[in-house]
C-alpha positions in Angstrom: 0.2 0.0 -0.1 1.5 3.3 -0.9 1.7 6.4 1.0 -0.7 8.3 -1.3 -3.4 5.3 -0.5 -2.9 5.5 3.3 -3.3 9.4 2.9 -6.6 8.8 1.1 -7.8 6.1 3.7 -6.9 8.5 6.5 -8.9 11.4 4.7 -11.7 9.3 4.2 -12.0 8.1 7.6 -11.7 11.5 9.0 -14.4 12.9 6.7 -16.8 10.0 7.4 -16.3 10.3 11.0 -16.7 14.0 11.2 -19.7 13.8 9.3 -21.2 11.1 11.6 -20.2 13.2 14.9 -22.0 16.1 13.5 -25.0 14.5 12.5 -25.0 12.7 16.0 -24.7 16.0 18.0 -27.3 17.9 16.0 -29.9 15.2 15.3 -29.3 12.3 17.9 -28.4 14.1 21.2 -24.8 13.2 21.0 -25.5 9.5 22.2 -23.5 7.9 19.6 -26.9 7.1 17.9 -27.9 4.7 20.7 -31.6 5.1 19.8 -31.1 4.6 16.0 -31.3 1.3 14.6 -29.4 0.2 12.6 -26.6 2.3 14.2 -25.0 4.8 11.5 -21.6 4.0 12.9 -22.1 1.0 10.9 -21.2 2.8 7.7 -17.4 3.8 8.1 -16.6 0.3 9.2 -18.5 -1.2 6.2 -17.5 1.3 3.7 -13.7 1.0 4.6 -13.5 -2.8 5.3 -15.2 -3.0 1.6 -13.0 -0.8 -0.2 -9.7 -1.2 1.6 -9.3 -4.3 3.5 -9.0 -5.5 7.0 -6.5 -3.0 8.2 -8.8 0.0 7.5 -11.7 -1.8 8.5 -10.5 -2.5 11.9 -9.3 1.0 12.3 -12.7 2.4 11.6 -14.3 -0.2 13.9 -11.9 1.0 16.6 -12.9 4.6 16.2 -16.5 3.7 16.1 -16.1 1.7 19.2 -14.3 4.6 21.0 -16.9 7.1 20.0 -19.7 4.4 21.1 -18.2 4.0 24.4 -18.0 7.6 25.0 -21.5 8.6 23.9 -23.6 5.7 24.6 -22.9 5.2 28.2 -25.6 7.9 29.3 -28.1 5.8 27.3 -27.6 2.5 29.1 -30.2 2.2 31.9 -29.9 -1.5 32.8 -29.1 -2.1 36.7 -27.2 -5.2 36.1 -23.7 -5.2 35.5 -23.5 -8.1 32.9 -26.6 -6.3 31.0 -24.8 -2.9 30.9 -21.6 -4.5 29.7 -23.5 -6.6 26.9 -25.3 -3.5 25.9 -22.2 -1.6 25.4 -20.0 -4.5 24.0 -22.4 -5.7 21.5 -22.0 -3.1 18.8 -18.1 -2.9 19.1 -17.9 -6.8 19.0 -20.1 -7.0 15.8 -18.2 -4.0 14.2 -14.9 -5.9 14.6 -16.3 -9.2 13.4 -17.8 -7.5 10.4 -14.3 -5.6 9.8 -12.5 -8.7 9.7 -14.8 -10.5 7.7 -15.4 -8.1 5.1 -11.8 -6.8 5.1 -10.4 -10.6 4.3 -13.0 -10.8 1.6 -11.9 -7.7 0.1 -8.1 -8.6 0.3 -8.9 -11.9 -1.2 -11.1 -10.3 -4.1 -8.0 -8.0 -4.7 -5.3 -10.9 -4.8 -7.5 -12.6 -7.0 -7.8 -9.7 -9.5 -4.2 -9.0 -9.1 -3.3 -12.5 -10.1 -5.9 -12.5 -13.2 -4.4 -9.1 -14.2 -1.0 -10.6 -14.3 -2.3 -13.5 -16.3 -3.9 -11.2 -18.8 -0.7 -9.3 -19.1 1.2 -12.4 -19.4 -1.3 -13.8 -22.1 -0.8 -10.4 -24.0 3.0 -10.5 -24.0 2.6 -14.4 -25.1 0.4 -13.2 -28.2 2.8 -10.4 -29.0 5.7 -12.8 -29.1 3.6 -15.1 -31.1 2.8 -12.5 -33.5 6.6 -11.8 -33.8 7.4 -15.5 -34.1 4.8 -16.0 -36.8 6.1 -12.8 -38.7 9.6 -14.3 -38.5 8.6 -17.6 -39.8 6.3 -15.8 -42.3 9.6 -13.9 -43.7 11.6 -17.1 -43.2 9.1 -19.0 -45.5 9.1 -16.2 -48.0 13.0 -16.1 -48.2 13.1 -20.0 -48.4 10.4 -19.8 -51.2 12.7 -17.2 -53.1 15.7 -19.3 -52.2 14.3 -22.5 -53.7 13.0 -20.5 -56.8 16.5 -19.0 -57.1 18.1 -22.4 -56.7 15.9 -24.2 -59.0 17.0 -21.7 -61.7 20.8 -22.1 -60.5 20.5 -25.8 -61.2 19.9 -25.4 -64.9 22.5 -22.6 -65.1 25.2 -24.9 -63.3 24.4 -27.7 -65.8 25.0 -25.3 -68.8 28.4 -24.2 -67.1 29.4 -27.7 -66.7 28.9 -28.7 -70.2 31.8 -26.4 -70.9 34.1 -28.6 -69.1 34.0 -30.9 -71.8 34.9 -28.3 -74.6 37.9 -29.1 -76.6 39.1 -25.5 -76.5 41.3 -25.1 -73.3 39.9 -21.5 -73.0 36.6 -22.5 -72.8 37.2 -25.1 -70.3 39.0 -22.5 -68.3 35.9 -20.3 -68.4 33.5 -23.1 -67.5 36.0 -24.0 -64.5 35.9 -20.1 -63.4 32.3 -19.7 -63.7 31.6 -22.9 -61.6 33.9 -21.6 -58.9 32.3 -18.3 -58.7 29.0 -19.7 -58.7 29.7 -22.1 -56.0 31.6 -19.5 -53.8 29.5 -16.5 -54.2 32.4 -14.4 -55.4 34.3 -13.4 -58.4 37.1 -12.3 -56.4 39.4 -15.3 -56.7 42.7 -16.8 -58.1 43.5 -20.3 -58.7 47.4 -20.8 -58.6 49.2 -23.6 -60.3 52.9 -24.7 -59.5 55.2 -23.8 -62.3 58.1 -25.5 -63.5 60.2 -23.0 -61.3 58.4 -24.2 -58.2 56.4 -21.0 -57.8 52.6 -20.5 -57.3 51.6 -18.7 -60.4 48.1 -17.6 -61.4 46.2 -19.6 -63.8 42.8 -18.9 -63.6 41.1 -15.8 -62.2 37.7 -14.5 -61.1 36.2 -11.5 -63.0 37.2 -9.3 -60.2 40.5 -10.5 -59.6 42.4 -8.9 -62.5 44.7 -6.6 -60.3 45.8 -9.5 -58.0 49.2 -10.5 -57.8 50.6 -12.8 -60.7 52.4 -14.8 -58.4 51.7 -15.9 -55.0 54.4 -15.2 -52.3 56.5 -18.2 -51.6 56.3 -18.0 -47.8 52.4 -18.1 -48.2 52.5 -20.7 -50.6 54.4 -22.9 -48.6 52.4 -22.3 -45.6 49.3 -23.2 -47.7 51.0 -26.4 -48.6 52.5 -27.3 -45.5 49.0 -27.0 -43.4 47.3 -29.0 -46.1 43.9 -27.4 -45.1 42.0 -24.3 -45.6 43.2 -21.0 -44.0 40.6 -18.1 -43.4 40.5 -15.1 -41.4 38.0 -16.6 -39.2 40.9 -18.2 -37.5 43.3 -16.0 -35.4 46.6 -18.0 -36.5 45.7 -17.6 -40.1 45.0 -13.8 -40.2 48.6 -12.5 -40.4 49.7 -14.7 -43.1 46.6 -13.8 -45.2 46.9 -10.0 -44.4 46.7 -8.2 -47.7 46.2 -11.2 -49.9 42.7 -12.7 -49.2 40.1 -13.9 -46.8 40.5 -17.8 -47.5 43.0 -20.0 -49.2 42.9 -23.9 -49.6 45.6 -26.1 -51.3 44.5 -28.2 -54.2 46.2 -32.0 -54.2 46.5 -34.4 -56.8 43.6 -36.8 -56.5 44.7 -39.7 -54.3 48.0 -38.3 -53.2 49.2 -35.5 -50.7 51.3 -33.8 -53.7 50.0 -30.1 -54.0 49.4 -29.0 -57.5 48.4 -25.6 -56.7 45.8 -23.4 -54.3 42.9 -21.5 -54.5 42.9 -18.2 -53.0 39.6 -16.0 -52.1 40.5 -12.5 -52.1 37.0 -11.6 -51.0 33.9 -13.6 -49.9 30.4 -12.8 -48.4 30.2 -12.9 -44.7 28.2 -16.1 -44.5 30.8 -18.1 -46.6 33.1 -17.9 -43.2 30.5 -19.7 -41.1 30.9 -23.6 -40.7 28.6 -24.4 -43.7 30.4 -21.9 -46.0 33.8 -23.2 -45.0 32.7 -26.8 -45.8 31.3 -25.5 -49.1 34.9 -24.1 -50.0 36.5 -27.1 -49.1 34.1 -29.0 -51.3 35.0 -26.5 -54.2 38.6 -27.7 -53.8 37.6 -31.2 -53.8 35.9 -31.0 -57.1 38.5 -28.5 -58.7 41.6 -30.4 -57.9 40.8 -33.5 -60.2 39.9 -30.9 -62.9 43.3 -29.4 -62.8 45.1 -32.7 -62.4 43.7 -34.0 -65.6 44.8 -30.9 -67.6 48.5 -31.1 -68.7 50.4 -27.7 -67.4 53.4 -26.4 -68.8 55.4 -23.1 -67.7 54.8 -20.4 -70.4 57.7 -17.9 -71.4 56.1 -15.1 -69.8 56.5 -17.0 -66.2 52.7 -17.7 -66.0 51.1 -21.2 -66.2 48.9 -22.2 -69.2 46.8 -25.1 -70.4 47.9 -27.0 -73.4 45.4 -29.2 -75.3 
């Protein structure tokens, strides 16, 4: 109960008893309404107990009893002591009993109302959360439908690209491989380095956005990629320094069925989602199907220091 509520109860109690005292003094001779039945002193007890509970009702009963004892003594004419005691005590006893019963009923109703209000608030919160979840699910469903439609279109596109792998022209095969890597990785900023006759890793295949990337991969990084034998990416703290200024991921390309490194695939830029668990697994899978394609193609060192395909 707040201080404001206590002040309101005190003000209402004072107003009720002040009104009753004025009426008693002016209309009932100042004898605490002893001749009036039912006694008007019931009013503050009933009102306060019903409105505010047991505490306010008991206070009203105590004030009514005190005023009753002060004013009703002159109206008692019984000669027997017990009769006089019963006459004076009957009303206060009933007031306190009524204050307790009505007050506890009021408090129980208030507790029940508060509990129901909390349940209603909780239900409203649950409805809001449910609405948010339904909205999220609807958005996810739409995104999945769009993705499914896109992937269905991508399947035909990938099949069309894969047919280029059987081309007789080495340049067409190279373009087909480049397009497949870009489609699978979601990035056109990559370079495939193959080991040249001089032992250095030189660019053989570039994505559409990798034209300005180095022609030859730095020997320390190339050696590290071959040595580690796994994908390196900036999501791993130990790989950030070697890849700084070069790319975000690099993986070795090994000859099928052996540990011999025939080259490496460096992604200079990738979408953020490509560095999660599924994205990294997809990059590893690219290396798995790209390595046989490179191993089956004869390679010779070109006069310019690069690597080229020969038919």
